[in-house]
C-alpha positions as CSV (number, residue, x, y, z in Angstrom):
1,M,-11.4,-20.6,13.1
2,G,-14.9,-21.0,12.1
3,N,-15.4,-23.6,15.0
4,L,-13.9,-21.3,17.5
5,N,-15.8,-18.3,16.3
6,R,-19.0,-20.3,16.9
7,A,-17.8,-21.7,20.2
8,K,-16.7,-18.2,21.3
9,L,-13.5,-19.8,22.6
10,L,-11.3,-17.4,20.7
11,L,-9.3,-15.2,23.5
12,L,-9.9,-11.1,23.5
13,E,-6.1,-11.1,23.3
14,Q,-6.0,-12.3,19.7
15,R,-6.8,-9.5,17.3
16,A,-5.7,-11.4,13.7
17,K,-9.4,-12.8,13.3
18,A,-12.3,-11.8,11.4
19,F,-13.8,-8.3,12.1
20,S,-10.5,-7.2,13.8
21,G,-7.4,-6.0,12.6
22,A,-4.0,-4.2,13.5
23,K,-6.1,-1.2,14.3
24,N,-7.9,-2.9,16.8
25,A,-5.0,-4.1,18.7
26,T,-3.1,-0.5,18.8
27,M,-6.4,1.0,20.0
28,N,-7.0,-1.7,22.7
29,R,-3.4,-1.0,24.0
30,L,-3.7,2.8,23.9
31,L,-7.0,2.7,25.9
32,Y,-5.6,0.3,28.3
33,Q,-2.5,2.4,28.8
34,D,-5.2,5.5,29.2
35,V,-7.0,4.0,32.0
36,H,-4.2,3.2,34.1
37,R,-2.3,6.4,33.6
38,T,-5.7,8.4,34.4
39,L,-6.2,6.1,37.4
40,H,-2.2,6.6,38.5
41,W,-1.9,2.8,38.5
42,P,1.6,1.5,37.8
43,Y,1.8,-0.5,34.7
44,A,4.0,-1.9,31.9
45,V,4.3,-2.5,28.2
46,A,6.3,-5.6,27.1
47,L,7.0,-6.2,23.6
48,V,8.0,-9.8,23.2
49,D,7.8,-10.7,19.6
50,L,8.7,-14.3,18.5
51,G,11.6,-14.9,16.2
52,D,10.8,-17.3,12.9
53,C,7.2,-16.9,13.6
54,Y,5.4,-19.6,11.8
55,D,8.8,-21.8,11.0
56,A,9.4,-22.4,14.9
57,M,6.3,-24.5,15.9
58,Y,6.4,-28.0,17.2
59,H,4.0,-30.2,15.6
60,G,2.9,-32.1,18.7
61,W,1.4,-28.9,20.1
62,N,-0.1,-28.1,16.8
63,V,-2.1,-31.3,16.7
64,I,-3.4,-30.9,20.2
65,S,-4.7,-27.1,19.3
66,L,-6.1,-28.1,16.0
67,L,-8.0,-31.2,17.3
68,A,-9.1,-29.2,20.0
69,A,-10.6,-26.5,17.3
70,G,-12.5,-29.2,15.6
71,V,-10.5,-29.7,12.6
72,P,-10.8,-33.4,11.4
73,N,-7.9,-35.8,12.4
74,C,-7.2,-36.9,8.9
75,H,-6.7,-33.2,7.6
76,V,-4.4,-32.4,10.7
77,K,-2.2,-35.5,10.0
78,L,-2.1,-34.8,6.0
79,M,-1.2,-31.4,6.5
80,L,1.6,-32.2,9.0
81,I,3.0,-34.8,7.4
82,A,3.5,-33.0,4.3
83,L,5.5,-30.2,6.2
84,Q,7.7,-32.8,7.6
85,S,8.6,-34.3,4.4
86,M,8.6,-31.6,2.1
87,G,11.6,-30.7,0.0
88,W,13.2,-27.6,-1.5
89,H,15.7,-26.9,-4.2
90,L,17.8,-23.9,-2.8
91,K,19.0,-21.5,-5.5
92,T,22.3,-19.8,-4.6
93,G,24.7,-17.7,-6.3
94,F,26.0,-20.6,-7.8
95,G,22.5,-21.6,-9.5
96,M,19.9,-24.1,-8.4
97,A,20.7,-26.7,-6.3
98,D,20.7,-30.4,-7.7
99,T,19.6,-32.1,-4.8
100,S,16.6,-31.2,-2.3
101,F,16.9,-30.0,1.3
102,R,14.1,-32.0,3.0
103,G,13.0,-33.8,6.3
104,S,12.7,-37.5,6.9
105,E,11.0,-39.7,9.2
106,D,14.1,-39.7,11.6
107,R,14.6,-35.9,11.4
108,P,11.1,-34.4,10.4
109,M,11.3,-30.7,9.3
110,M,8.9,-28.4,12.0
111,G,7.2,-25.3,11.6
112,L,4.0,-24.3,9.6
113,G,5.5,-23.0,6.7
114,Q,5.6,-19.4,5.3
115,G,3.1,-18.3,2.8
116,S,0.6,-21.7,3.7
117,S,-2.7,-20.6,3.9
118,A,-3.4,-22.9,7.0
119,A,-0.4,-21.4,8.9
120,A,-2.2,-18.3,10.1
121,P,-5.4,-20.1,11.7
122,A,-3.0,-22.9,13.1
123,F,-0.8,-20.7,14.6
124,A,-4.0,-18.5,16.1
125,V,-5.2,-21.8,17.7
126,T,-1.9,-22.6,19.2
127,S,-1.4,-19.2,20.4
128,L,-4.5,-19.7,22.3
129,L,-2.8,-22.3,24.3
130,Q,0.2,-20.1,25.0
131,T,-2.0,-17.4,26.1
132,N,-4.4,-19.7,28.4
133,A,-1.3,-21.3,30.0
134,Y,0.2,-17.6,30.6
135,R,-3.0,-16.5,32.2
136,S,-3.4,-19.7,34.4
137,R,-0.1,-18.6,36.0
138,G,-1.6,-15.6,37.5
139,H,-0.1,-13.1,35.3
140,C,-3.5,-11.7,34.3
141,Q,-4.3,-8.9,36.9
142,P,-8.2,-8.0,36.9
143,V,-9.3,-4.5,36.0
144,F,-12.4,-2.9,37.3
145,S,-13.9,0.3,35.6
146,A,-13.8,3.4,37.5
147,W,-17.4,3.7,38.2
148,T,-19.7,0.9,37.1
149,G,-16.8,-1.8,38.4
150,V,-17.2,-3.9,35.2
151,L,-14.5,-6.4,35.2
152,L,-12.1,-6.6,32.4
153,L,-9.4,-9.4,31.9
154,L,-6.6,-8.8,29.4
155,A,-3.2,-10.3,29.7
156,A,-2.0,-9.0,26.3
157,V,-2.6,-7.5,23.0
158,I,-1.8,-10.2,20.1
159,Y,-1.6,-9.9,16.3
160,V,-0.2,-13.1,14.9
161,D,3.1,-13.4,16.6
162,D,3.5,-9.7,17.7
163,T,2.8,-9.9,21.4
164,D,2.4,-7.0,23.6
165,L,2.3,-8.1,27.4
166,L,0.0,-5.7,29.3
167,L,1.5,-5.7,33.1
168,R,-0.4,-4.1,35.8
169,A,0.8,-3.8,39.3
170,R,-0.9,-6.0,41.9
171,R,-1.1,-3.2,44.3
172,R,-1.3,0.9,43.6
173,R,1.4,1.5,45.9
174,M,3.6,-1.4,45.0
175,S,7.2,-0.6,45.3
176,D,9.0,-0.3,41.9
177,T,11.4,-3.2,42.9
178,E,8.6,-5.3,43.6
179,F,7.1,-4.4,40.4
180,F,10.3,-5.1,38.4
181,Q,10.1,-8.5,39.8
182,Q,6.5,-9.1,38.7
183,I,7.3,-7.9,35.1
184,Q,10.3,-10.0,35.0
185,A,8.5,-12.9,36.4
186,A,5.6,-12.6,33.6
187,I,8.3,-12.3,30.7
188,H,9.9,-15.3,31.8
189,C,6.7,-17.1,32.0
190,W,5.9,-16.3,28.6
191,G,9.1,-17.1,27.2
192,S,9.4,-20.6,28.7
193,I,5.5,-21.2,27.2
194,V,6.9,-20.1,24.0
195,M,9.8,-22.3,24.0
196,A,7.8,-25.4,25.0
197,T,5.8,-24.9,21.8
198,G,9.0,-24.6,19.8
199,G,9.3,-21.1,19.4
200,H,11.5,-18.2,20.8
201,L,11.6,-14.5,21.9
202,K,13.8,-12.4,19.3
203,Q,16.0,-10.4,21.4
204,A,16.2,-7.5,18.9
205,K,12.6,-7.2,18.8
206,C,12.1,-7.3,22.6
207,K,11.6,-4.3,24.7
208,V,9.7,-3.0,27.8
209,S,8.4,0.4,28.8
210,V,7.7,0.8,32.3
211,V,5.4,3.6,33.8
212,S,5.3,4.1,37.6
213,F,3.9,7.4,39.5
214,G,5.6,9.6,42.0
215,Y,3.8,12.3,43.9
216,K,5.0,16.2,45.1
217,N,2.8,18.8,46.5
218,G,-0.2,16.8,46.2
219,Q,0.3,16.4,42.2
220,S,1.4,12.9,40.4
221,F,4.2,12.6,37.9
222,I,5.7,9.7,36.2
223,K,9.0,8.8,37.2
224,K,12.2,9.2,35.1
225,P,14.0,6.2,34.1
226,Q,16.9,7.5,36.5
227,A,14.3,7.1,39.6
228,L,13.6,3.7,38.5
229,P,15.7,0.2,39.3
230,S,18.7,-0.1,37.1
231,T,18.3,-4.0,36.7
232,P,17.8,-5.0,32.9
233,F,15.1,-7.5,32.0
234,V,16.2,-10.7,30.4
235,I,14.5,-13.3,28.1
236,P,15.1,-17.0,28.4
237,Q,16.6,-19.0,25.6
238,H,16.7,-22.6,24.4
239,D,20.5,-22.9,24.7
240,G,22.7,-20.6,26.8
241,P,22.3,-17.8,29.1
242,H,19.2,-15.4,29.4
243,L,19.8,-12.2,27.2
244,P,19.1,-8.8,28.2
245,I,16.5,-6.8,26.8
246,E,16.0,-3.2,26.1
247,T,14.0,-0.9,28.8
248,T,12.9,2.1,26.8
249,P,11.8,5.4,28.5
250,S,7.9,5.9,28.8
251,D,7.9,8.8,26.7
252,E,9.8,7.0,23.9
253,A,7.4,5.1,21.4
254,N,8.2,1.9,19.7
255,E,6.4,0.9,16.4
256,A,3.6,-1.4,17.0
257,L,1.9,-2.4,13.9
258,G,2.6,0.7,11.9
259,T,2.0,3.0,14.9
260,F,4.3,4.7,17.3
261,V,2.5,4.4,20.4
262,A,4.5,5.8,23.9
263,A,3.8,3.8,27.0
264,D,2.9,7.6,28.4
265,G,0.8,8.7,25.9
266,N,3.3,11.0,24.4
267,P,1.9,11.8,21.0
268,S,5.2,13.4,19.7
269,P,6.7,10.3,18.2
270,Q,3.8,9.4,15.9
271,L,3.4,13.0,14.8
272,D,7.2,13.1,13.9
273,E,7.1,9.8,12.1
274,M,4.0,11.3,9.8
275,K,6.2,14.3,9.3
276,K,8.9,12.1,8.4
277,K,6.8,10.3,5.8
278,G,5.2,13.3,4.4
279,L,8.7,15.1,3.9
280,A,10.0,11.9,2.1
281,W,7.2,11.9,-0.3
282,A,7.4,15.9,-1.0
283,D,11.3,15.1,-1.8
284,R,10.2,12.2,-4.3
285,L,7.6,14.5,-5.8
286,S,10.0,17.2,-6.3
287,S,12.2,15.0,-8.6
288,A,9.6,13.5,-10.4
289,R,8.4,16.2,-12.7
290,L,4.9,15.1,-12.8
291,P,2.2,17.6,-14.0
292,P,0.1,19.0,-11.2
293,I,-2.8,16.7,-11.8
294,D,-0.7,13.7,-11.4
295,G,1.0,15.3,-8.2
296,F,-2.6,15.7,-6.6
297,L,-3.4,12.1,-7.7
298,S,-0.1,10.9,-5.7
299,L,-0.9,13.1,-2.8
300,N,-4.2,11.3,-2.5
301,I,-3.5,7.8,-3.3
302,H,0.1,8.0,-1.7
303,L,0.6,10.5,0.7
304,K,-2.9,10.6,2.4
305,P,-3.0,6.6,3.2
306,R,0.4,6.6,4.5
307,L,-0.3,9.7,6.9
308,L,-3.6,8.4,7.9
309,W,-2.9,4.9,8.6
310,N,-4.7,4.3,12.2
311,A,-5.7,7.9,12.7
312,V,-8.1,6.9,14.9
313,A,-5.1,6.3,17.6
314,I,-3.5,9.6,16.6
315,C,-3.7,11.9,20.0
316,G,-2.4,15.6,20.1
317,S,-3.8,18.8,20.0
318,P,-5.0,20.3,16.3
319,A,-2.5,22.9,16.5
320,S,0.3,20.5,16.9
321,V,-0.6,18.1,14.3
322,E,-1.0,21.2,11.6
323,T,2.4,22.3,12.8
324,S,3.9,19.3,12.3
325,L,2.4,18.7,8.8
326,S,2.8,22.3,7.7
327,K,6.3,21.7,6.7
328,V,5.3,18.7,4.6
329,F,2.7,21.1,2.3
330,F,5.2,24.0,2.5
331,A,7.8,22.1,0.8
332,A,5.6,20.0,-1.6
333,L,2.9,22.9,-2.7
334,P,5.1,24.4,-5.3
335,Y,5.8,21.2,-7.2
336,L,2.0,21.0,-7.2
337,R,1.9,24.5,-8.7
338,V,0.4,26.2,-5.8
339,N,1.7,29.2,-3.5
340,R,3.2,27.7,-0.6
341,N,2.1,30.7,1.3
342,I,-1.5,29.9,0.4
343,R,-4.0,30.3,3.8
344,W,-5.0,27.3,5.5
345,E,-8.5,27.4,4.6
346,W,-7.8,27.7,0.9
347,R,-5.8,24.8,1.1
348,H,-8.4,22.4,2.6
349,L,-11.5,24.3,1.1
350,P,-13.4,21.6,-1.4
351,T,-12.8,22.2,-5.1
352,R,-16.4,22.9,-5.4
353,Y,-15.8,26.1,-3.3
354,Q,-12.8,27.2,-5.5
355,G,-10.4,25.2,-2.8
356,L,-7.5,22.8,-3.4
357,G,-9.6,20.4,-1.8
358,I,-6.2,18.9,0.3
359,F,-7.1,16.7,3.0
360,D,-7.5,17.8,6.6
361,V,-5.8,15.4,9.1
362,N,-7.5,16.7,11.9
363,V,-10.6,16.4,10.1
364,E,-9.9,12.9,9.1
365,R,-8.9,11.7,12.4
366,L,-12.1,13.1,14.1
367,G,-14.3,11.4,11.7
368,Q,-12.4,8.1,12.4
369,K,-12.8,8.5,16.4
370,L,-16.4,9.1,16.1
371,F,-16.9,6.1,13.6
372,W,-15.1,4.1,16.2
373,I,-17.4,5.1,18.9
374,Q,-20.4,4.4,16.6
375,R,-19.2,1.0,15.5
376,Y,-18.1,-0.2,19.1
377,W,-19.8,1.5,21.7
378,G,-22.3,-0.8,23.7
379,T,-20.8,-4.0,22.1
380,G,-19.7,-6.9,24.0
381,G,-16.3,-7.2,22.4
382,L,-13.3,-5.8,23.7
383,E,-13.2,-2.9,21.9
384,G,-16.5,-1.8,23.6
385,Q,-15.4,-2.9,26.8
386,M,-11.9,-0.7,26.4
387,L,-13.9,2.6,25.4
388,L,-16.2,1.9,28.5
389,H,-13.3,1.8,31.1
390,A,-11.3,4.5,29.4
391,F,-14.6,6.8,29.6
392,E,-15.2,6.1,32.8
393,A,-11.7,6.9,34.0
394,F,-11.8,9.9,31.9
395,S,-14.9,11.2,33.3
396,I,-14.3,10.5,36.8
397,D,-10.6,12.5,36.4
398,L,-12.6,15.4,34.9
399,G,-15.1,15.6,37.6
400,L,-18.0,17.0,35.4
401,D,-21.8,15.8,35.5
402,G,-23.8,15.3,32.5
403,N,-22.2,14.9,29.3
404,P,-18.6,16.0,29.6
405,F,-18.5,17.3,25.9
406,S,-21.2,19.9,26.5
407,Y,-18.6,21.7,28.2
408,S,-15.8,24.2,27.0
409,F,-12.4,22.5,26.5
410,Q,-10.8,25.7,26.7
411,K,-12.3,26.2,30.0
412,Y,-12.2,22.7,31.9
413,G,-9.8,20.9,29.4
414,H,-6.8,21.0,31.9
415,L,-8.9,19.2,34.6
416,T,-7.9,16.0,33.0
417,I,-4.9,14.6,31.8
418,S,-3.9,13.7,28.2
419,S,-6.2,10.5,26.9
420,W,-7.9,9.3,23.6
421,W,-11.2,11.1,25.0
422,K,-9.5,14.0,26.0
423,D,-8.2,14.3,22.4
424,L,-11.4,13.6,20.9
425,W,-13.1,16.3,23.3
426,E,-10.6,18.9,22.1
427,L,-11.5,18.1,18.4
428,L,-15.2,18.1,19.1
429,D,-14.4,21.9,20.5
430,H,-12.1,22.9,17.8
431,F,-14.7,22.0,15.1
432,D,-17.6,23.1,17.1
433,V,-19.2,19.5,16.9
434,R,-21.5,18.4,19.4
435,L,-21.4,14.8,20.5
436,E,-24.5,13.4,22.4
437,V,-23.9,10.5,24.9
438,D,-26.5,8.2,26.4
439,S,-27.5,9.9,29.4
440,S,-27.8,6.3,31.3
441,I,-23.8,6.1,31.6
442,L,-23.3,9.4,32.5
443,F,-22.6,10.7,36.2
444,Q,-25.8,12.6,37.1
445,P,-26.3,14.7,40.3
446,Y,-28.3,12.9,43.1
447,R,-30.7,15.8,43.7
448,V,-32.4,18.1,41.3
449,G,-30.5,21.4,40.9
450,D,-27.2,19.8,42.6
451,K,-24.1,20.9,40.5
452,S,-20.5,19.3,40.5
453,I,-17.9,21.5,42.2
454,C,-15.7,21.6,39.5
455,A,-18.4,22.8,37.2
456,G,-18.8,26.0,39.7
457,L,-15.4,26.9,40.4
458,P,-14.6,28.5,37.1
459,N,-16.7,31.0,38.0
460,L,-15.2,32.3,40.9
461,S,-12.7,34.7,39.5
462,Y,-10.8,35.2,42.4
463,L,-9.7,31.6,42.8
464,H,-6.1,30.9,41.5
465,R,-5.9,27.7,39.0
466,N,-3.9,25.7,41.9
467,S,-6.8,26.2,43.9
468,W,-8.8,23.5,42.2
469,L,-6.6,20.9,43.8
470,L,-8.7,20.1,46.7
C-alpha cells in the first residue's frame, strides 16, 4: 500500500486506505447524489457487495496485483503457499476434530484468510485491478462541475468489499428503459469481473436505487417506482441462472457503513435510526438502576458516539432533528434524576453556567461539517473535488451572487433543493454563524453595481412566490 501511495496508483474509488475511512466513503456518495439531483440528471446507486470477502479470491490474480504493487516475489510466494496448504482443526458440538482440514498441491485452498494482517492490503490491490477493468469497459461516465467545468471520473465508492456503483445516465433526457439497460449492463460487467477474480456477488446484500426525473408545469419531480420500468435487475453467478436483486424506492435508505443514506437525499431514515438507538439506550437505562453520575457518564460514552457517528453526513432541518431526539431525552431524563419537562436551553447549557451540559446534535453536526470543509476544501483528493462540484451545483441552483451564506436562509432557502450545502446554510443561519468563502470561487457580477435577479425579487412584495419560476 505504501508503494502504491507513493506512486499515486491507488484509485479514487477505494476509501479503505490511509487518511481515509468509512465516513469519507459515505460523504462522497452523498455529495455525488446531491450534484446529480441538483442538476436533474438521472442517476442510480447499485449496492453490489461481495460474498465471503477475503475468502473468495483466486491466488493467480493476487500474484499479479501484489507483484505489480512492488511486493517481492519471495514474500508473495511464501504467503500464498502457506495459505494454500494451511490446516484447521474444526471444533464442533462433538468436540475438537482429531484430523485437520487442509489444502494440498492438487487442491490448494484459496482466499486470503480472515484475520490475516496481509489480507486487507492484498485485497485492496486486487480491487484496484477490478475497478480498472470495470472503468475500461466504459462504465465510468465523466462529470463536469456546473460552473468551472472541472472533470471528475468516479465509477464507484468502495470500502474493502462494500461497493456502491455510481451510475450516471449517458444523456440527461435518456429514456428510463435505456437507463435501466445501462444499469443492468454495469452490474453484469462488475459481477463478471468479480467472478473472474474468484469472488461472487451476494444476493441478499445487493440492491439498486434509481432516481429519474419528470417535469410538470415547469417544475421537476422524482418519479415514483410505479412510473419506472418493472424489469428487475439481476446479478450473475458462477453456477446456475442469474439472480434477481431488490430495487428500492429512491426515498428509502439502505445502511451503508453505519449510515442510512437515501438515493433522493431523504433524511428521515437516518433520523429514525438515531431515534431508535436513543430509545434503546433509554430503555436499558431504565432497568440499570444507575446513580445519576453514572447515567450521565453512560450518556456521553455510550449514547453520544452512537448518535453522532458520521454526523457530518446527517442532513435535516434543526427542528426535525430536535423533534426526533426529543422523545429520547423525554424517556431518559427521569432516570438521570432530571425533570423531563426541563427547557431546551437548560438541557444543553454547559455545567459551568448551571446547565446539564447534554450534547446538542445540531451543534455537533455543524461543527463536523465546518471541520470537513476546513480539512478537505481546496485539496486535490476526492473529498475536495466532491465539495467543489457540490458547491458549484448548489450555487448555480440558488442563483445568488457573492457568498451564499451571507443571505438569509429564511428568505432565500426555498430557491434551492435539499442538499448537504443547503443543510449547512440552514445550520449557519439557525445558530447565527457566518461562514466566509474564498471570493475567487464565488459567482461575481460582471459589472460594478449589478445584482442577481433572485436577490432582488424578494423585495417586490407584489410578486407571488410562484412567480420566481422564470
